PyMOL CGO cylinders between C-alpha atoms (Angstrom):
from pymol import cmd
from pymol.cgo import CYLINDER

trace = [
    CYLINDER, -70.15, -153.71, 170.68, -73.01, -153.71, 168.22, 0.3, 1, 1, 1, 1, 1, 1,
    CYLINDER, -73.01, -153.71, 168.22, -73.46, -149.98, 168.55, 0.3, 1, 1, 1, 1, 1, 1,
    CYLINDER, -73.46, -149.98, 168.55, -69.81, -149.47, 167.53, 0.3, 1, 1, 1, 1, 1, 1,
    CYLINDER, -69.81, -149.47, 167.53, -70.18, -151.82, 164.60, 0.3, 1, 1, 1, 1, 1, 1,
    CYLINDER, -70.18, -151.82, 164.60, -73.39, -150.09, 163.48, 0.3, 1, 1, 1, 1, 1, 1,
    CYLINDER, -73.39, -150.09, 163.48, -71.83, -146.64, 163.83, 0.3, 1, 1, 1, 1, 1, 1,
    CYLINDER, -71.83, -146.64, 163.83, -69.05, -147.68, 161.44, 0.3, 1, 1, 1, 1, 1, 1,
    CYLINDER, -69.05, -147.68, 161.44, -71.21, -149.60, 158.94, 0.3, 1, 1, 1, 1, 1, 1,
    CYLINDER, -71.21, -149.60, 158.94, -74.43, -147.52, 158.75, 0.3, 1, 1, 1, 1, 1, 1,
    CYLINDER, -74.43, -147.52, 158.75, -72.93, -144.47, 156.96, 0.3, 1, 1, 1, 1, 1, 1,
    CYLINDER, -72.93, -144.47, 156.96, -72.12, -146.76, 154.05, 0.3, 1, 1, 1, 1, 1, 1,
    CYLINDER, -72.12, -146.76, 154.05, -75.66, -148.19, 153.76, 0.3, 1, 1, 1, 1, 1, 1,
    CYLINDER, -75.66, -148.19, 153.76, -77.67, -146.75, 150.86, 0.3, 1, 1, 1, 1, 1, 1,
    CYLINDER, -77.67, -146.75, 150.86, -81.31, -145.98, 151.60, 0.3, 1, 1, 1, 1, 1, 1,
    CYLINDER, -81.31, -145.98, 151.60, -83.91, -147.30, 149.18, 0.3, 1, 1, 1, 1, 1, 1,
    CYLINDER, -83.91, -147.30, 149.18, -85.35, -144.60, 146.90, 0.3, 1, 1, 1, 1, 1, 1,
    CYLINDER, -85.35, -144.60, 146.90, -88.87, -144.94, 148.30, 0.3, 1, 1, 1, 1, 1, 1,
    CYLINDER, -88.87, -144.94, 148.30, -87.54, -144.12, 151.81, 0.3, 1, 1, 1, 1, 1, 1,
    CYLINDER, -87.54, -144.12, 151.81, -85.77, -141.03, 150.48, 0.3, 1, 1, 1, 1, 1, 1,
    CYLINDER, -85.77, -141.03, 150.48, -88.96, -139.88, 148.73, 0.3, 1, 1, 1, 1, 1, 1,
    CYLINDER, -88.96, -139.88, 148.73, -91.01, -140.36, 151.89, 0.3, 1, 1, 1, 1, 1, 1,
    CYLINDER, -91.01, -140.36, 151.89, -88.44, -138.45, 153.99, 0.3, 1, 1, 1, 1, 1, 1,
    CYLINDER, -88.44, -138.45, 153.99, -88.19, -135.54, 151.53, 0.3, 1, 1, 1, 1, 1, 1,
    CYLINDER, -88.19, -135.54, 151.53, -91.65, -134.35, 152.53, 0.3, 1, 1, 1, 1, 1, 1,
    CYLINDER, -91.65, -134.35, 152.53, -90.71, -134.33, 156.22, 0.3, 1, 1, 1, 1, 1, 1,
    CYLINDER, -90.71, -134.33, 156.22, -90.22, -130.97, 157.93, 0.3, 1, 1, 1, 1, 1, 1,
    CYLINDER, -90.22, -130.97, 157.93, -86.61, -131.77, 158.75, 0.3, 1, 1, 1, 1, 1, 1,
    CYLINDER, -86.61, -131.77, 158.75, -85.76, -132.11, 155.07, 0.3, 1, 1, 1, 1, 1, 1,
    CYLINDER, -85.76, -132.11, 155.07, -87.46, -128.85, 153.99, 0.3, 1, 1, 1, 1, 1, 1,
    CYLINDER, -87.46, -128.85, 153.99, -85.27, -125.80, 153.71, 0.3, 1, 1, 1, 1, 1, 1,
    CYLINDER, -85.27, -125.80, 153.71, -81.58, -125.39, 153.33, 0.3, 1, 1, 1, 1, 1, 1,
    CYLINDER, -81.58, -125.39, 153.33, -78.62, -124.51, 155.44, 0.3, 1, 1, 1, 1, 1, 1,
    CYLINDER, -78.62, -124.51, 155.44, -77.70, -120.82, 155.53, 0.3, 1, 1, 1, 1, 1, 1,
    CYLINDER, -77.70, -120.82, 155.53, -74.04, -121.57, 154.88, 0.3, 1, 1, 1, 1, 1, 1,
    CYLINDER, -74.04, -121.57, 154.88, -73.15, -123.30, 151.66, 0.3, 1, 1, 1, 1, 1, 1,
    CYLINDER, -73.15, -123.30, 151.66, -69.84, -125.13, 152.08, 0.3, 1, 1, 1, 1, 1, 1,
    CYLINDER, -69.84, -125.13, 152.08, -69.68, -126.69, 148.62, 0.3, 1, 1, 1, 1, 1, 1,
    CYLINDER, -69.68, -126.69, 148.62, -67.60, -124.30, 146.49, 0.3, 1, 1, 1, 1, 1, 1,
    CYLINDER, -67.60, -124.30, 146.49, -68.96, -125.71, 143.22, 0.3, 1, 1, 1, 1, 1, 1,
    CYLINDER, -68.96, -125.71, 143.22, -72.56, -124.71, 144.05, 0.3, 1, 1, 1, 1, 1, 1,
    CYLINDER, -72.56, -124.71, 144.05, -71.52, -121.10, 144.42, 0.3, 1, 1, 1, 1, 1, 1,
    CYLINDER, -71.52, -121.10, 144.42, -71.62, -120.87, 140.64, 0.3, 1, 1, 1, 1, 1, 1,
    CYLINDER, -71.62, -120.87, 140.64, -74.83, -121.10, 138.69, 0.3, 1, 1, 1, 1, 1, 1,
    CYLINDER, -74.83, -121.10, 138.69, -75.37, -121.73, 135.01, 0.3, 1, 1, 1, 1, 1, 1,
    CYLINDER, -75.37, -121.73, 135.01, -76.37, -118.05, 134.55, 0.3, 1, 1, 1, 1, 1, 1,
    CYLINDER, -76.37, -118.05, 134.55, -72.96, -116.69, 135.57, 0.3, 1, 1, 1, 1, 1, 1,
    CYLINDER, -72.96, -116.69, 135.57, -69.62, -116.84, 133.84, 0.3, 1, 1, 1, 1, 1, 1,
    CYLINDER, -69.62, -116.84, 133.84, -66.75, -117.66, 136.16, 0.3, 1, 1, 1, 1, 1, 1,
    CYLINDER, -66.75, -117.66, 136.16, -63.17, -116.90, 135.24, 0.3, 1, 1, 1, 1, 1, 1,
    CYLINDER, -63.17, -116.90, 135.24, -60.31, -119.13, 136.32, 0.3, 1, 1, 1, 1, 1, 1,
    CYLINDER, -60.31, -119.13, 136.32, -59.20, -116.49, 138.84, 0.3, 1, 1, 1, 1, 1, 1,
    CYLINDER, -59.20, -116.49, 138.84, -62.65, -116.49, 140.45, 0.3, 1, 1, 1, 1, 1, 1,
    CYLINDER, -62.65, -116.49, 140.45, -62.72, -120.29, 140.48, 0.3, 1, 1, 1, 1, 1, 1,
    CYLINDER, -62.72, -120.29, 140.48, -59.31, -120.36, 142.16, 0.3, 1, 1, 1, 1, 1, 1,
    CYLINDER, -59.31, -120.36, 142.16, -60.61, -117.85, 144.70, 0.3, 1, 1, 1, 1, 1, 1,
    CYLINDER, -60.61, -117.85, 144.70, -63.50, -120.22, 145.56, 0.3, 1, 1, 1, 1, 1, 1,
    CYLINDER, -63.50, -120.22, 145.56, -61.47, -123.41, 145.64, 0.3, 1, 1, 1, 1, 1, 1,
    CYLINDER, -61.47, -123.41, 145.64, -58.24, -122.47, 147.40, 0.3, 1, 1, 1, 1, 1, 1,
    CYLINDER, -58.24, -122.47, 147.40, -59.59, -121.87, 150.92, 0.3, 1, 1, 1, 1, 1, 1,
    CYLINDER, -59.59, -121.87, 150.92, -61.69, -125.02, 150.82, 0.3, 1, 1, 1, 1, 1, 1,
    CYLINDER, -61.69, -125.02, 150.82, -58.95, -127.13, 149.36, 0.3, 1, 1, 1, 1, 1, 1,
    CYLINDER, -58.95, -127.13, 149.36, -56.49, -125.78, 151.93, 0.3, 1, 1, 1, 1, 1, 1,
    CYLINDER, -56.49, -125.78, 151.93, -58.94, -126.54, 154.76, 0.3, 1, 1, 1, 1, 1, 1,
    CYLINDER, -58.94, -126.54, 154.76, -59.56, -130.04, 153.40, 0.3, 1, 1, 1, 1, 1, 1,
    CYLINDER, -59.56, -130.04, 153.40, -55.83, -130.74, 153.08, 0.3, 1, 1, 1, 1, 1, 1,
    CYLINDER, -55.83, -130.74, 153.08, -55.11, -129.36, 156.54, 0.3, 1, 1, 1, 1, 1, 1,
    CYLINDER, -55.11, -129.36, 156.54, -57.85, -131.50, 158.13, 0.3, 1, 1, 1, 1, 1, 1,
    CYLINDER, -57.85, -131.50, 158.13, -56.62, -134.54, 156.24, 0.3, 1, 1, 1, 1, 1, 1,
    CYLINDER, -56.62, -134.54, 156.24, -53.05, -134.02, 157.44, 0.3, 1, 1, 1, 1, 1, 1,
    CYLINDER, -53.05, -134.02, 157.44, -54.24, -133.51, 161.02, 0.3, 1, 1, 1, 1, 1, 1,
    CYLINDER, -54.24, -133.51, 161.02, -56.35, -136.69, 160.79, 0.3, 1, 1, 1, 1, 1, 1,
    CYLINDER, -56.35, -136.69, 160.79, -53.46, -138.74, 159.40, 0.3, 1, 1, 1, 1, 1, 1,
    CYLINDER, -53.46, -138.74, 159.40, -51.09, -137.45, 162.11, 0.3, 1, 1, 1, 1, 1, 1,
    CYLINDER, -51.09, -137.45, 162.11, -53.62, -138.32, 164.82, 0.3, 1, 1, 1, 1, 1, 1,
    CYLINDER, -53.62, -138.32, 164.82, -54.16, -141.75, 163.25, 0.3, 1, 1, 1, 1, 1, 1,
    CYLINDER, -54.16, -141.75, 163.25, -50.41, -142.36, 163.15, 0.3, 1, 1, 1, 1, 1, 1,
    CYLINDER, -50.41, -142.36, 163.15, -49.95, -141.16, 166.75, 0.3, 1, 1, 1, 1, 1, 1,
    CYLINDER, -49.95, -141.16, 166.75, -52.78, -143.35, 168.11, 0.3, 1, 1, 1, 1, 1, 1,
    CYLINDER, -52.78, -143.35, 168.11, -51.53, -146.34, 166.07, 0.3, 1, 1, 1, 1, 1, 1,
    CYLINDER, -51.53, -146.34, 166.07, -48.03, -146.01, 167.53, 0.3, 1, 1, 1, 1, 1, 1,
    CYLINDER, -48.03, -146.01, 167.53, -49.49, -145.84, 171.06, 0.3, 1, 1, 1, 1, 1, 1,
    CYLINDER, -49.49, -145.84, 171.06, -51.64, -148.95, 170.50, 0.3, 1, 1, 1, 1, 1, 1,
    CYLINDER, -51.64, -148.95, 170.50, -48.76, -150.92, 168.98, 0.3, 1, 1, 1, 1, 1, 1,
    CYLINDER, -48.76, -150.92, 168.98, -46.56, -149.82, 171.90, 0.3, 1, 1, 1, 1, 1, 1,
    CYLINDER, -46.56, -149.82, 171.90, -49.13, -151.03, 174.47, 0.3, 1, 1, 1, 1, 1, 1,
    CYLINDER, -49.13, -151.03, 174.47, -49.50, -154.41, 172.80, 0.3, 1, 1, 1, 1, 1, 1,
    CYLINDER, -49.50, -154.41, 172.80, -45.74, -154.74, 172.42, 0.3, 1, 1, 1, 1, 1, 1,
    CYLINDER, -45.74, -154.74, 172.42, -45.27, -153.93, 176.09, 0.3, 1, 1, 1, 1, 1, 1,
    CYLINDER, -45.27, -153.93, 176.09, -47.66, -156.73, 177.08, 0.3, 1, 1, 1, 1, 1, 1,
    CYLINDER, -47.66, -156.73, 177.08, -45.98, -159.19, 174.70, 0.3, 1, 1, 1, 1, 1, 1,
    CYLINDER, -45.98, -159.19, 174.70, -42.61, -158.26, 176.19, 0.3, 1, 1, 1, 1, 1, 1,
    CYLINDER, -42.61, -158.26, 176.19, -43.94, -158.95, 179.67, 0.3, 1, 1, 1, 1, 1, 1,
    CYLINDER, -43.94, -158.95, 179.67, -45.13, -162.36, 178.51, 0.3, 1, 1, 1, 1, 1, 1,
    CYLINDER, -45.13, -162.36, 178.51, -41.67, -163.18, 177.13, 0.3, 1, 1, 1, 1, 1, 1,
    CYLINDER, -41.67, -163.18, 177.13, -39.58, -161.80, 179.99, 0.3, 1, 1, 1, 1, 1, 1,
    CYLINDER, -39.58, -161.80, 179.99, -41.51, -162.92, 183.08, 0.3, 1, 1, 1, 1, 1, 1,
    CYLINDER, -41.51, -162.92, 183.08, -41.85, -166.39, 184.57, 0.3, 1, 1, 1, 1, 1, 1,
    CYLINDER, -41.85, -166.39, 184.57, -44.92, -168.25, 183.33, 0.3, 1, 1, 1, 1, 1, 1,
    CYLINDER, -44.92, -168.25, 183.33, -46.68, -171.34, 184.56, 0.3, 1, 1, 1, 1, 1, 1,
    CYLINDER, -46.68, -171.34, 184.56, -49.64, -173.07, 182.96, 0.3, 1, 1, 1, 1, 1, 1,
    CYLINDER, -49.64, -173.07, 182.96, -52.83, -173.81, 184.88, 0.3, 1, 1, 1, 1, 1, 1,
    CYLINDER, -52.83, -173.81, 184.88, -55.27, -175.54, 182.61, 0.3, 1, 1, 1, 1, 1, 1,
    CYLINDER, -55.27, -175.54, 182.61, -55.91, -173.45, 179.52, 0.3, 1, 1, 1, 1, 1, 1,
    CYLINDER, -55.91, -173.45, 179.52, -54.39, -170.34, 181.09, 0.3, 1, 1, 1, 1, 1, 1,
    CYLINDER, -54.39, -170.34, 181.09, -50.89, -169.10, 181.68, 0.3, 1, 1, 1, 1, 1, 1,
    CYLINDER, -50.89, -169.10, 181.68, -50.13, -167.28, 184.92, 0.3, 1, 1, 1, 1, 1, 1,
    CYLINDER, -50.13, -167.28, 184.92, -47.43, -164.70, 184.40, 0.3, 1, 1, 1, 1, 1, 1,
    CYLINDER, -47.43, -164.70, 184.40, -45.62, -163.73, 187.60, 0.3, 1, 1, 1, 1, 1, 1,
    CYLINDER, -45.62, -163.73, 187.60, -44.84, -160.05, 187.32, 0.3, 1, 1, 1, 1, 1, 1,
    CYLINDER, -44.84, -160.05, 187.32, -42.10, -158.34, 189.17, 0.3, 1, 1, 1, 1, 1, 1,
    CYLINDER, -42.10, -158.34, 189.17, -43.59, -154.88, 188.66, 0.3, 1, 1, 1, 1, 1, 1,
    CYLINDER, -43.59, -154.88, 188.66, -46.05, -153.20, 191.02, 0.3, 1, 1, 1, 1, 1, 1,
    CYLINDER, -46.05, -153.20, 191.02, -49.10, -153.42, 188.74, 0.3, 1, 1, 1, 1, 1, 1,
    CYLINDER, -49.10, -153.42, 188.74, -52.62, -154.59, 189.45, 0.3, 1, 1, 1, 1, 1, 1,
    CYLINDER, -52.62, -154.59, 189.45, -53.63, -157.94, 187.96, 0.3, 1, 1, 1, 1, 1, 1,
    CYLINDER, -53.63, -157.94, 187.96, -54.91, -158.04, 184.38, 0.3, 1, 1, 1, 1, 1, 1,
    CYLINDER, -54.91, -158.04, 184.38, -55.44, -160.53, 181.59, 0.3, 1, 1, 1, 1, 1, 1,
    CYLINDER, -55.44, -160.53, 181.59, -54.51, -160.61, 177.92, 0.3, 1, 1, 1, 1, 1, 1,
    CYLINDER, -54.51, -160.61, 177.92, -56.23, -163.46, 176.06, 0.3, 1, 1, 1, 1, 1, 1,
    CYLINDER, -56.23, -163.46, 176.06, -55.26, -166.56, 178.04, 0.3, 1, 1, 1, 1, 1, 1,
    CYLINDER, -55.26, -166.56, 178.04, -52.40, -164.89, 179.93, 0.3, 1, 1, 1, 1, 1, 1,
    CYLINDER, -52.40, -164.89, 179.93, -53.15, -163.72, 183.46, 0.3, 1, 1, 1, 1, 1, 1,
    CYLINDER, -53.15, -163.72, 183.46, -50.66, -161.29, 184.95, 0.3, 1, 1, 1, 1, 1, 1,
    CYLINDER, -50.66, -161.29, 184.95, -50.44, -161.32, 188.76, 0.3, 1, 1, 1, 1, 1, 1,
    CYLINDER, -50.44, -161.32, 188.76, -47.88, -159.87, 191.13, 0.3, 1, 1, 1, 1, 1, 1,
    CYLINDER, -47.88, -159.87, 191.13, -48.00, -161.92, 194.33, 0.3, 1, 1, 1, 1, 1, 1,
    CYLINDER, -48.00, -161.92, 194.33, -46.30, -159.14, 196.28, 0.3, 1, 1, 1, 1, 1, 1,
    CYLINDER, -46.30, -159.14, 196.28, -48.79, -156.49, 195.15, 0.3, 1, 1, 1, 1, 1, 1,
    CYLINDER, -48.79, -156.49, 195.15, -50.16, -154.81, 198.28, 0.3, 1, 1, 1, 1, 1, 1,
    CYLINDER, -50.16, -154.81, 198.28, -49.23, -157.83, 200.42, 0.3, 1, 1, 1, 1, 1, 1,
    CYLINDER, -49.23, -157.83, 200.42, -52.06, -160.03, 199.14, 0.3, 1, 1, 1, 1, 1, 1,
    CYLINDER, -52.06, -160.03, 199.14, -53.03, -163.20, 200.94, 0.3, 1, 1, 1, 1, 1, 1,
    CYLINDER, -53.03, -163.20, 200.94, -53.34, -166.53, 199.13, 0.3, 1, 1, 1, 1, 1, 1,
    CYLINDER, -53.34, -166.53, 199.13, -57.13, -166.18, 199.30, 0.3, 1, 1, 1, 1, 1, 1,
    CYLINDER, -57.13, -166.18, 199.30, -56.94, -162.72, 197.68, 0.3, 1, 1, 1, 1, 1, 1,
    CYLINDER, -56.94, -162.72, 197.68, -54.69, -164.03, 194.92, 0.3, 1, 1, 1, 1, 1, 1,
    CYLINDER, -54.69, -164.03, 194.92, -57.09, -166.92, 194.25, 0.3, 1, 1, 1, 1, 1, 1,
    CYLINDER, -57.09, -166.92, 194.25, -60.03, -164.49, 194.05, 0.3, 1, 1, 1, 1, 1, 1,
    CYLINDER, -60.03, -164.49, 194.05, -58.11, -162.21, 191.67, 0.3, 1, 1, 1, 1, 1, 1,
    CYLINDER, -58.11, -162.21, 191.67, -57.02, -165.18, 189.54, 0.3, 1, 1, 1, 1, 1, 1,
    CYLINDER, -57.02, -165.18, 189.54, -60.64, -166.39, 189.24, 0.3, 1, 1, 1, 1, 1, 1,
    CYLINDER, -60.64, -166.39, 189.24, -61.74, -162.86, 188.32, 0.3, 1, 1, 1, 1, 1, 1,
    CYLINDER, -61.74, -162.86, 188.32, -59.14, -162.67, 185.54, 0.3, 1, 1, 1, 1, 1, 1,
    CYLINDER, -59.14, -162.67, 185.54, -60.01, -166.16, 184.31, 0.3, 1, 1, 1, 1, 1, 1,
    CYLINDER, -60.01, -166.16, 184.31, -63.55, -164.93, 183.71, 0.3, 1, 1, 1, 1, 1, 1,
    CYLINDER, -63.55, -164.93, 183.71, -62.15, -162.07, 181.61, 0.3, 1, 1, 1, 1, 1, 1,
    CYLINDER, -62.15, -162.07, 181.61, -60.09, -164.59, 179.62, 0.3, 1, 1, 1, 1, 1, 1,
    CYLINDER, -60.09, -164.59, 179.62, -62.95, -167.08, 179.20, 0.3, 1, 1, 1, 1, 1, 1,
    CYLINDER, -62.95, -167.08, 179.20, -65.25, -164.42, 177.80, 0.3, 1, 1, 1, 1, 1, 1,
    CYLINDER, -65.25, -164.42, 177.80, -62.65, -163.01, 175.43, 0.3, 1, 1, 1, 1, 1, 1,
    CYLINDER, -62.65, -163.01, 175.43, -62.80, -159.50, 176.87, 0.3, 1, 1, 1, 1, 1, 1,
    CYLINDER, -62.80, -159.50, 176.87, -59.40, -158.85, 175.33, 0.3, 1, 1, 1, 1, 1, 1,
    CYLINDER, -59.40, -158.85, 175.33, -60.95, -159.01, 171.85, 0.3, 1, 1, 1, 1, 1, 1,
    CYLINDER, -60.95, -159.01, 171.85, -63.63, -156.48, 172.89, 0.3, 1, 1, 1, 1, 1, 1,
    CYLINDER, -63.63, -156.48, 172.89, -61.00, -154.09, 174.24, 0.3, 1, 1, 1, 1, 1, 1,
    CYLINDER, -61.00, -154.09, 174.24, -58.74, -154.49, 171.19, 0.3, 1, 1, 1, 1, 1, 1,
    CYLINDER, -58.74, -154.49, 171.19, -61.72, -153.82, 168.90, 0.3, 1, 1, 1, 1, 1, 1,
    CYLINDER, -61.72, -153.82, 168.90, -62.60, -150.67, 170.80, 0.3, 1, 1, 1, 1, 1, 1,
    CYLINDER, -62.60, -150.67, 170.80, -58.91, -149.63, 170.77, 0.3, 1, 1, 1, 1, 1, 1,
    CYLINDER, -58.91, -149.63, 170.77, -58.86, -150.10, 166.98, 0.3, 1, 1, 1, 1, 1, 1,
    CYLINDER, -58.86, -150.10, 166.98, -62.04, -148.01, 166.66, 0.3, 1, 1, 1, 1, 1, 1,
    CYLINDER, -62.04, -148.01, 166.66, -60.46, -145.36, 168.89, 0.3, 1, 1, 1, 1, 1, 1,
    CYLINDER, -60.46, -145.36, 168.89, -57.45, -145.27, 166.56, 0.3, 1, 1, 1, 1, 1, 1,
    CYLINDER, -57.45, -145.27, 166.56, -59.64, -144.71, 163.52, 0.3, 1, 1, 1, 1, 1, 1,
    CYLINDER, -59.64, -144.71, 163.52, -61.96, -142.23, 165.26, 0.3, 1, 1, 1, 1, 1, 1,
    CYLINDER, -61.96, -142.23, 165.26, -59.35, -140.66, 167.54, 0.3, 1, 1, 1, 1, 1, 1,
    CYLINDER, -59.35, -140.66, 167.54, -61.07, -137.26, 167.33, 0.3, 1, 1, 1, 1, 1, 1,
    CYLINDER, -61.07, -137.26, 167.33, -64.42, -138.56, 168.72, 0.3, 1, 1, 1, 1, 1, 1,
    CYLINDER, -64.42, -138.56, 168.72, -64.76, -138.28, 172.51, 0.3, 1, 1, 1, 1, 1, 1,
    CYLINDER, -64.76, -138.28, 172.51, -67.68, -140.72, 172.49, 0.3, 1, 1, 1, 1, 1, 1,
    CYLINDER, -67.68, -140.72, 172.49, -65.30, -143.53, 171.62, 0.3, 1, 1, 1, 1, 1, 1,
    CYLINDER, -65.30, -143.53, 171.62, -63.37, -142.92, 174.87, 0.3, 1, 1, 1, 1, 1, 1,
    CYLINDER, -63.37, -142.92, 174.87, -66.66, -142.91, 176.77, 0.3, 1, 1, 1, 1, 1, 1,
    CYLINDER, -66.66, -142.91, 176.77, -67.70, -146.18, 175.09, 0.3, 1, 1, 1, 1, 1, 1,
    CYLINDER, -67.70, -146.18, 175.09, -64.34, -147.72, 175.95, 0.3, 1, 1, 1, 1, 1, 1,
    CYLINDER, -64.34, -147.72, 175.95, -64.60, -146.79, 179.63, 0.3, 1, 1, 1, 1, 1, 1,
    CYLINDER, -64.60, -146.79, 179.63, -68.19, -148.09, 179.82, 0.3, 1, 1, 1, 1, 1, 1,
    CYLINDER, -68.19, -148.09, 179.82, -67.23, -151.35, 178.12, 0.3, 1, 1, 1, 1, 1, 1,
    CYLINDER, -67.23, -151.35, 178.12, -64.39, -151.89, 180.61, 0.3, 1, 1, 1, 1, 1, 1,
    CYLINDER, -64.39, -151.89, 180.61, -66.81, -151.13, 183.44, 0.3, 1, 1, 1, 1, 1, 1,
    CYLINDER, -66.81, -151.13, 183.44, -69.30, -153.72, 182.11, 0.3, 1, 1, 1, 1, 1, 1,
    CYLINDER, -69.30, -153.72, 182.11, -66.47, -156.26, 181.82, 0.3, 1, 1, 1, 1, 1, 1,
    CYLINDER, -66.47, -156.26, 181.82, -65.61, -155.67, 185.46, 0.3, 1, 1, 1, 1, 1, 1,
    CYLINDER, -65.61, -155.67, 185.46, -69.24, -156.11, 186.49, 0.3, 1, 1, 1, 1, 1, 1,
    CYLINDER, -69.24, -156.11, 186.49, -69.42, -159.38, 184.54, 0.3, 1, 1, 1, 1, 1, 1,
    CYLINDER, -69.42, -159.38, 184.54, -66.20, -160.68, 186.03, 0.3, 1, 1, 1, 1, 1, 1,
    CYLINDER, -66.20, -160.68, 186.03, -67.23, -159.70, 189.58, 0.3, 1, 1, 1, 1, 1, 1,
]
cmd.load_cgo(trace, "trace")
C-alpha cells in the first residue's frame, strides 16, 4: 500500500537545490537525449521564426497531446463506470438478499452461484455453493471475518481507485493481484 502511495506522491516532491547540484555531476545526468520533444526548444535566439514555421512545429505536438489527453479521459471514464458498476452491484446484493447479523458482521445469504466474499462488514455466502457442509461454511465464514476485521475492502477499493487513475499502467493490475493474494494468505 505504501508503494502505491509513494508512487503517486513522489512525483510532486521537489528536490532540494543542493541535491540537484550534486546529481548534475553524475554520469546519468551528463549528455542529452537525441530526440528533442519540446517544440519550443527547436528555436534558438539566433534564428527568426515566422508564424507559419511556428505553426508547423506546434501542430503535430499539440495534436498528439490532445489525442493522448482524450484517450486518457475516455479510459478514465470507462474504468470509473466499471468501478461504480461493481460497487453498485454489491450494494444491490446487500439490499435484495436476506441478511442476518452475527456480532459486528452481517451474513448475506446469496441465491447466486458465487464463491464467498466480504465487503466491509458484510459477508456473502451461498450455503448451496458446491454442496458445502456446515463445517466448510463455518471455515469460510471465519476466513471472510478476518478479511472484514482487517479492512481488506479499503485496501482493494484504494487499489481500484488507483487503477482507475492509472488505467494505462499494467503494474497497477499486477499490484492489485499481489495485494489480493497477500490478503488471502493473511486470512488463511
